[in-house]
N, C-alpha and C positions, 0 to 999 in steps of 0.2 A: 502495499499500500504507499510505504514512504517512498518508493524509487518513482511509483507512478506521478504520486502527488509532482516529485519533485522534475521530472520530465513535464508534465502541464505547466509548470511555475518557468519553468525552462524554456516553451514554447512562447508565453503570456509576455513573458521578461525580452525575449526576441524580436518579438511580431512589432513591422513594421511598416510605416502605411505611406512613408516620403517618397511624394510622385518620381523622385531619383533615384532610388534605393537601389542597393544591389543585393541578389542575393545570398552574396558570401561576402563578410567585411573581414578582415583582418585574422581570418583564418575559420570565422563564425558565422555558420548558416542562418538564416534569420525563416523564420514561417510564419504565416500567416497571409492575409489578401492587401495585394496591390491594389494602387489605385490606378497603375501603369505596368506595362513589362519593365522589370529591371534594364537596365543597358546591356550589363552583362549577366547573362545567367550558368555558369559551369558549378556543378555541385561538387567537383573534383577539386576547387580551391579550398574546400571545408578542409581543417586540421581533421587528421585521423593516423593513428598508429599502422595505418593498410599502408602499403605503396601506393601510388597515386596509380603506378600501373598495373595493379592488380583491381584497384577501385573500380578502372578503366572498363574490364572486361565485367562488370555487373552491372553499364550502367548501359542504357535504354534512352535511346533519344529518335525522337521521328517528328517529322513535321509533314502536316497532310491536310486536305481540303474535302469540302463535301460541296456537291455544288446541286443550290436549289433552284429547279424549272418545272414551270407544268408539264413541259415535255420531255420528261427525262430523269433520271436522276445518276449521280458520278460519284464516285470518291476515289483522290489517288492518296499516296502517300511515299514520302522517302525516309527509311527506316535505319538505322543506325545504331547494331550492336555490338562492334569494335574487332570482333572475331568473325562476323559476316553482315554484310551489309545488303540492302534490298529494296525493290521498290515494287509496287502494284497499283494499277489504275482500271476501274468499268467504268461504265455505263451502257445504262440501263434504261432503253424508251418503249416503245409498245411493240417494235421487232424483236426483244430479247435481251439477251445481257451480252455484253463485249466487254473480256479478261484480256489483260494483258501483265506480265510479270519479268523482272529479271533479281538475278543475285550476283553481286562483287564483291568483290574485296574488302572485309571486313577494314574501317577507319578512311575509306577511300570516298567517302562521300564528304568526310569534311562539313558536318553541320553546324554554322557558327554558333557559337555562344551571343553575339550580338546580332540582332534582328534586324535592326534599321541602322547604314543601311547595310546589305548582306546582298547575296547570288548565292541559289541553293539547286544543285543541279545534278542530275545524276545523266552521262552519254555513252550508251552503250551502241551497238550497231544496230540501227532500225528500233531505235526508244528512248529518245529524251524526252525530259520532263525539266524544266527550270522556271523556279521563283525568284522574281527580281524584285527585291524592298525598297523603296524609296530612304532617304535619309531621316526622315520622319515619320511617325504612326500614323498622322493625316495626310498623308502624300497618298501617290498614286501608285500602286503596286500591281505586278504583273503576273499570270501563270502561262507558262506555252508550254505545250504538250506533240510533239510527233512521234508518235509509234505507227509502224507502217505494219501493212497486214499481215497475216500469217495464213498457214493452211488453212486453218477453220475458225480464226477470229478475224474481224474488218481494221482497218486504221480508226485511229484516233487521230483528230491533231484537233487543237484549242488553241487560241489566241485572247485572253479577258486581261481587261483592267480593273482593279479592284477601289474603290473609292474610300479610304480612311478616312475622309471629312468627316463623311455620313454613316460612318458605321457605329454599331452598338458599343456603348462601355465596356471594356474588355472584362474578362474573368481572369484576374492572375491571380494563382495561387502555388505558397509552397507547406507541403503539410506531410509530415510522419506517416508512415506506415509501418505496421507488425511486422518488421523483416525489412524494412526497406525506407526509401524515401521518395517526396514525387512533388515536383513542379508542372503546371502546366498553365497557359496562355491561347485563351479562346475570344474569335473574335465574330462577329458575324458582318460582313465585307459588302455592299451593293456593287455588281458583278455587270462588265457593260462587255459587248464581244462575240465569238462565235465558237460554238464546237461542232465539227461537223462526223460524224461516224460512217464507215464507209462513204456511200456516196448521198446520205441524207444531213443536212445545215441546220440548226439551230443558234437562233439569234440570241444573246443574250441583253436585256432591260433594265438598267441599274433603276426606274420605277418601278421595278416588279421583282427584279430575281436576283438570288444571294447567294454567296460564297461562304461557309464556315470553316475557321483556321483552327486548326488543335494540333497545338505544338506540345510536348513530353521531352523533359528532361530526369528521369523517373530512375532508380535503384529499386527494381520489382525486387519482391517476394521471393522465395525459388518456388513455393505452391503462390499461382496467381491467379486471381478470381475477381472477375467483374461483371457487370451489368452496367450497360452507358446507352444514352441517345441525347440526340439535338435534334430542332428543328426551329425555324427563324421562318417570320413572312413580314415582308412591311406594307404597311398600313398609315392613313392618312395621317396620323398621331407619327409615326415612326416604326424601327423596327422592334414585332413583337416576338420573341421564343422562346429556349431555355435550354442549358444544358446540365444531366442530371446523371448519375453514377448511385449505385451500389454496391458496395467493398468492405474487405476490412478495415476498417481503420482506427486512430488511437483515439480512446474518449476522450471529448471535450477541444476537437481541433477542427480546425475546419476542412471543409469538402470540397471537391471540385464543382459541386453544383449551385447554379445560379438561375435565376429570370432573367432575360431580357425585357425590358419595359423603356420604352421612347424617353432617354438620357440617364438611365438610371442600369445596373446590374446589382440584380437584388439577391443578399447570401439563400442559398437554401439549402437544406440538409434532412436526412432520415427518410431516403425515398424508396418507395417499394415496388416493386416489378409483379405483377400477376396476370401470368399467362392463362385466356381465356379455356382453351385443352391444350391435350397434347401434339397436335395437329401442328407442325411445323411452321404453318402460316397463317396459324388462327391469333386471331388480335391478343394484345397486351394493354391492361389499364395501368399506367402510371402516375403515381400520387404521390404527395409528400404529405409529412404527421402533420401538417398545419393550414390544410387544404389550400396552397395557395396553386398550386400544381396539381391539375384532376384532368387526367387524356387519358383518348382511347388510341391506341397506335393498331393501323390497319396494314400488314405487310401485303406485299403484292411479289415479290421476287425477296430470293436467300441467296447467299454468298457463304462458304462454306470453307472452311482448310483445316485439316487435320491429320497427326502426325503422330507415330506413337513409337519413341525410340527407346534404349535402356533408362538413361539417365534424365529422359527430357522427353516433353508430349507439348504437344497444341491442340486443343478444340478451340475453333473459332467458328461461330458465324456472325454475319451481317446482314438484316433486311433492311429492305429498302419502301418504303410506302408512306402513310399520310397520318398526320396527326389531327383529331378531333378534340376540343372538350373546351377547359377553363384554365387562363395564365391569369393569375394575381386579379380576378375580377374582370376579368377579359374574354370573351369567347374569341376560339379559333375553330375553323372549320376545315378540313382536310386539305390541311397543311404538310408540305412534304419532307420527310425528315429520313432519318433512319436510327435503328436500334441492334445493339450488338451486345451478345455474350463474348467472351473468353474464360478457356481454364486451361492453366497451364500450369506444366513444371519447365523449368527456365533453367 
């Protein structure tokens, strides 16, 4: 009990809210919700008796986007595990799911701990994804994708510009985990540009369409589980949406859940996911204990990854579909989003 109290007191003492705060200062990692993304986010800067090189092998870093458009669902990710790096992208429209992926040498993606400005890229034969960040969060950022067709998958081409000046207030959270520690940064951006899948092209309208950033710099526990979802919609008031998760946490610490309302990122906690039936595509009801989030997610399609090795395993799926319900007293109806599950030994 004394040890748990000590951890909680340390978390409260180290919690910082300054706009220009750093994740790690003088070897001390800070926990809590930040008003903005710290300028530098490198969990390895924290003091430790474990050598930096060994800790790097436990650090999982990824930067991904979820695209929200009335005619398609799409997600992409660049992920660095340091012993292996990889990328995945899919687009699902009314013609079905198009998926591509690549594995590359660990450490080769160089996901910069400084986001503004930076360029994050994977560049393989027939597979290029690039994120280009302005020098300021409120600037214009860019996603460019050029993935060639394969024998059984169509090509994907994207050129999207993200409007940082009209984005949501960011979710920026550093939290201890049982057996690990998490940092995440999430924002919803109005997006303009074009997405082409095979011969089909879709125009993104910044008065209607959004992309949601998901950045993580996290020491995952060996046994890792989570349920997670996100959605957002542009209204006359501004952007309304949510990011929510259910995972093992240290009591009385900040979770990575929030409600996005016009001009605010409201903290959220104690999320419950309830599947209506055992059918993999049956709806889910997702609620918060305080009732500010109460939505039903209706899946349209499912992307899954399953690997079973001797000391490691992954059982992962992501569903694409729509959310209907209430967000902080506001009604949302058939809003595009995703919902996913991870069960892994890493």
